[in-house]
VMD Tcl script that draws the C-alpha trace (Angstrom):
set ca {
  {-47.97 -129.71 -65.23}
  {-45.60 -129.86 -68.19}
  {-45.24 -133.15 -70.02}
  {-41.92 -134.56 -68.69}
  {-41.32 -136.28 -72.03}
  {-41.36 -132.95 -73.90}
  {-38.05 -131.15 -74.52}
  {-37.54 -127.67 -73.07}
  {-35.21 -124.85 -74.13}
  {-33.64 -122.13 -71.95}
  {-31.69 -119.23 -73.48}
  {-29.43 -116.53 -72.01}
  {-29.54 -117.64 -68.39}
  {-27.02 -116.19 -65.93}
  {-24.96 -119.22 -64.94}
  {-22.20 -120.02 -62.46}
  {-20.89 -123.57 -62.85}
  {-17.84 -125.07 -61.13}
  {-16.49 -128.04 -59.18}
  {-14.33 -128.76 -56.12}
  {-12.79 -131.53 -54.06}
  {-14.87 -132.38 -50.98}
  {-14.00 -132.27 -47.28}
  {-15.50 -135.74 -46.74}
  {-14.84 -137.94 -49.80}
  {-16.45 -141.00 -48.19}
  {-19.71 -139.13 -47.51}
  {-19.77 -137.95 -51.13}
  {-19.15 -141.46 -52.48}
  {-21.99 -142.79 -50.31}
  {-24.44 -140.56 -52.19}
  {-23.76 -142.32 -55.52}
  {-26.07 -145.31 -56.17}
  {-25.00 -148.79 -57.20}
  {-24.40 -148.95 -60.94}
  {-22.52 -145.64 -61.03}
  {-19.03 -144.82 -59.78}
  {-17.67 -141.50 -58.52}
  {-14.32 -140.18 -59.68}
  {-11.36 -141.26 -57.55}
  {-11.06 -137.69 -56.22}
  {-14.84 -137.57 -55.44}
  {-15.23 -134.29 -57.35}
  {-18.45 -132.36 -56.60}
  {-20.09 -129.96 -59.07}
  {-22.44 -127.02 -58.56}
  {-24.55 -125.11 -61.07}
  {-26.40 -121.96 -59.97}
  {-28.40 -120.13 -62.62}
  {-31.17 -117.60 -63.07}
  {-33.71 -117.23 -65.87}
  {-34.86 -113.63 -65.51}
  {-37.80 -113.55 -67.92}
  {-40.40 -116.03 -69.22}
  {-39.44 -115.18 -72.81}
  {-36.13 -117.01 -72.22}
  {-37.80 -120.43 -71.99}
  {-40.03 -122.64 -74.09}
  {-42.37 -123.41 -71.22}
  {-40.73 -123.06 -67.80}
  {-41.26 -119.33 -67.29}
  {-38.86 -117.25 -65.19}
  {-37.14 -119.12 -62.32}
  {-33.89 -119.71 -60.45}
  {-32.20 -123.04 -59.90}
  {-29.27 -124.72 -58.18}
  {-28.21 -128.30 -58.67}
  {-25.36 -130.20 -57.07}
  {-23.95 -133.60 -57.70}
  {-21.03 -135.97 -57.95}
  {-18.86 -136.38 -61.05}
  {-18.66 -139.93 -62.38}
  {-16.27 -142.16 -64.33}
  {-17.05 -144.30 -67.35}
  {-20.19 -142.40 -68.41}
  {-18.90 -139.25 -70.10}
  {-21.08 -136.90 -72.11}
  {-20.74 -137.11 -75.91}
  {-17.30 -135.96 -77.02}
  {-15.64 -137.27 -73.86}
  {-14.77 -133.80 -72.52}
  {-17.29 -133.60 -69.66}
  {-17.79 -136.39 -67.12}
  {-21.26 -137.67 -66.39}
  {-22.81 -136.49 -63.14}
  {-25.19 -137.83 -60.51}
  {-27.63 -135.19 -59.24}
  {-27.88 -135.21 -55.43}
  {-29.89 -131.99 -54.92}
  {-32.02 -129.90 -57.28}
  {-33.30 -126.61 -55.80}
  {-35.78 -124.70 -57.98}
  {-37.93 -121.63 -57.27}
  {-40.66 -122.68 -59.73}
  {-43.18 -125.39 -58.91}
  {-43.62 -126.01 -62.63}
  {-39.89 -126.70 -63.00}
  {-39.82 -128.88 -59.87}
  {-42.71 -131.01 -61.09}
  {-41.15 -131.40 -64.53}
  {-37.77 -132.38 -63.07}
  {-39.20 -134.65 -60.36}
  {-41.07 -136.63 -63.03}
  {-37.63 -137.25 -64.55}
  {-36.24 -138.46 -61.23}
  {-34.51 -135.27 -60.06}
  {-34.23 -134.87 -56.24}
  {-36.13 -131.58 -56.12}
  {-36.38 -129.03 -53.32}
  {-38.17 -125.68 -53.20}
  {-35.76 -122.78 -52.85}
  {-34.23 -119.74 -54.48}
  {-30.91 -118.78 -56.03}
  {-29.52 -115.30 -56.45}
  {-26.50 -114.09 -58.42}
  {-25.33 -110.52 -57.96}
  {-22.43 -108.89 -59.82}
  {-20.89 -105.63 -58.68}
  {-17.88 -104.65 -60.75}
  {-15.53 -107.64 -60.61}
  {-17.25 -109.20 -57.58}
  {-19.85 -111.93 -57.98}
  {-21.90 -113.22 -55.06}
  {-24.14 -116.27 -55.48}
  {-26.38 -117.81 -52.85}
  {-28.84 -120.69 -52.64}
  {-31.52 -120.79 -49.95}
  {-34.13 -123.35 -48.87}
  {-37.00 -122.49 -46.50}
  {-35.63 -118.96 -46.25}
  {-32.26 -120.13 -44.89}
  {-29.09 -119.72 -46.97}
  {-27.35 -123.06 -47.58}
  {-24.58 -122.24 -50.08}
  {-22.73 -118.99 -50.68}
  {-19.93 -118.50 -53.23}
  {-17.80 -115.50 -54.06}
  {-16.00 -115.09 -57.37}
  {-14.04 -112.53 -59.35}
  {-15.30 -112.10 -62.89}
  {-14.31 -110.20 -66.00}
  {-16.05 -109.39 -69.25}
  {-17.50 -111.62 -71.93}
  {-15.32 -111.80 -75.02}
  {-15.49 -113.62 -78.32}
  {-15.04 -117.14 -76.92}
  {-18.04 -119.45 -77.24}
  {-18.09 -122.66 -75.21}
  {-20.39 -125.44 -76.32}
  {-20.85 -129.15 -75.85}
  {-22.91 -131.57 -73.80}
  {-23.44 -132.57 -70.19}
  {-24.79 -135.94 -69.11}
  {-26.75 -136.23 -65.88}
  {-28.20 -139.25 -64.09}
  {-31.32 -139.55 -61.95}
  {-33.30 -142.43 -60.46}
  {-37.00 -143.12 -60.91}
  {-39.03 -146.22 -60.04}
  {-35.86 -148.11 -59.15}
  {-34.18 -147.39 -62.51}
  {-31.16 -145.25 -63.28}
  {-32.00 -142.73 -66.00}
  {-29.57 -140.85 -68.23}
  {-30.06 -137.74 -70.35}
  {-27.69 -135.60 -72.43}
  {-28.04 -131.81 -72.23}
  {-26.56 -129.62 -75.00}
  {-25.31 -126.17 -74.01}
  {-23.85 -123.00 -75.55}
  {-22.30 -120.40 -73.23}
  {-20.46 -117.08 -73.45}
  {-18.04 -117.23 -70.49}
  {-16.29 -114.28 -68.94}
  {-12.54 -113.85 -68.58}
  {-10.84 -113.61 -66.22}
  {-12.71 -115.84 -63.76}
  {-11.75 -117.05 -60.30}
  {-13.63 -118.73 -57.43}
  {-12.57 -117.10 -54.16}
  {-14.68 -118.93 -51.58}
  {-17.47 -121.49 -51.18}
  {-19.41 -121.77 -47.92}
  {-21.91 -124.41 -46.82}
  {-23.84 -122.63 -44.09}
  {-26.10 -125.27 -42.50}
  {-24.21 -128.23 -40.95}
  {-27.50 -130.03 -40.17}
  {-28.70 -130.04 -43.79}
  {-27.97 -133.15 -45.92}
  {-26.37 -130.89 -48.54}
  {-23.54 -130.22 -46.07}
  {-22.02 -133.62 -46.98}
  {-20.90 -132.02 -50.27}
  {-18.97 -129.13 -48.67}
  {-15.50 -128.39 -50.09}
  {-12.19 -129.26 -48.49}
  {-10.05 -126.63 -46.81}
  {-8.02 -125.33 -48.58}
  {-10.54 -124.96 -51.38}
  {-9.44 -126.94 -54.44}
  {-11.29 -126.09 -57.66}
  {-11.49 -128.48 -60.61}
  {-13.21 -126.52 -63.38}
  {-15.55 -123.58 -63.67}
  {-16.98 -120.60 -65.49}
  {-19.44 -117.77 -65.18}
  {-21.56 -116.80 -68.17}
  {-24.17 -114.02 -68.26}
  {-25.58 -115.74 -71.37}
  {-25.81 -119.52 -71.19}
  {-28.32 -121.55 -73.18}
  {-29.22 -125.24 -72.90}
  {-31.93 -127.79 -73.54}
  {-33.64 -130.50 -71.56}
  {-33.82 -133.42 -74.00}
  {-37.12 -134.93 -74.96}
  {-36.34 -138.45 -73.81}
  {-34.52 -140.33 -71.08}
  {-32.62 -143.57 -71.51}
  {-32.47 -146.34 -68.92}
  {-28.91 -146.89 -67.78}
  {-27.99 -150.59 -67.54}
  {-26.05 -149.99 -64.35}
  {-22.64 -150.98 -65.67}
  {-19.90 -148.40 -65.24}
  {-16.70 -148.36 -67.24}
  {-13.18 -148.51 -65.82}
  {-11.92 -145.56 -63.77}
  {-10.36 -142.72 -65.70}
  {-7.32 -140.68 -64.63}
  {-8.15 -137.91 -62.21}
  {-8.17 -134.48 -63.88}
  {-5.95 -131.65 -62.75}
  {-7.05 -129.31 -59.97}
  {-5.56 -126.42 -58.09}
  {-6.08 -124.52 -54.89}
  {-7.65 -121.09 -54.54}
  {-6.44 -118.34 -54.80}
  {-4.52 -119.63 -57.83}
  {-6.08 -118.33 -61.04}
  {-8.91 -120.50 -62.35}
  {-10.03 -120.96 -65.94}
  {-8.61 -117.72 -67.24}
  {-9.88 -118.64 -70.67}
  {-13.39 -118.73 -69.20}
  {-13.95 -122.12 -70.78}
  {-15.95 -124.77 -68.92}
  {-15.05 -128.28 -67.93}
  {-12.58 -129.92 -70.26}
  {-12.93 -127.31 -73.01}
}
mol new
graphics top color blue
foreach p $ca { graphics top sphere $p radius 0.5 }
foreach p [lrange $ca 0 end-1] q [lrange $ca 1 end] { graphics top cylinder $p $q radius 0.2 }
display resetview
């Protein structure tokens, strides 16, 4: 088992990251623990990524991963561009990654993620116990000269304490980029509470065939006090064009 206090680096993962407004805002809000507050619009985020080769990591090896969660107010990542997020589900194909993340409080599940690109069409899917749970379809372009970088802040809970960590990232997003559909396929699974509203309303998003990030070496204990609500960010409905610059949340 990897030391959960040790930092880990991942380079050049294939990453699809975006957010939406949920079909059941009350169910989404109920997933956020006391001491943290969801955005007024109850925005949900999803990150699906694949690390194809063990040489792309400092210790994880090759794996695929999906995490979902709820965007928060008052606990932004450094720079104030990206809201903090509460992880609700963390689906990893690697036991080594699951053990590392679970020791940090992540709500881990065993499962697999696939991302397939054919021309301009991207299909991503997350499965648990051999059953597909989430399927998204996107239209993607080519990577250009734009580099997106910054930090994300994610919260977990361990031994009754809220934990916070800041994750630096550097990505090469494609342009154009547009989410066409998002399906939650198993109504009986707890993940179904995070399903998007109809019509699908996207907040932010990008696809990058080369996205790098780090798991920080330490976690900080969150005191449980959230700041005042912030104004709800802009969103739009599919099929309106999304993130044509290819830049991620707030960039």
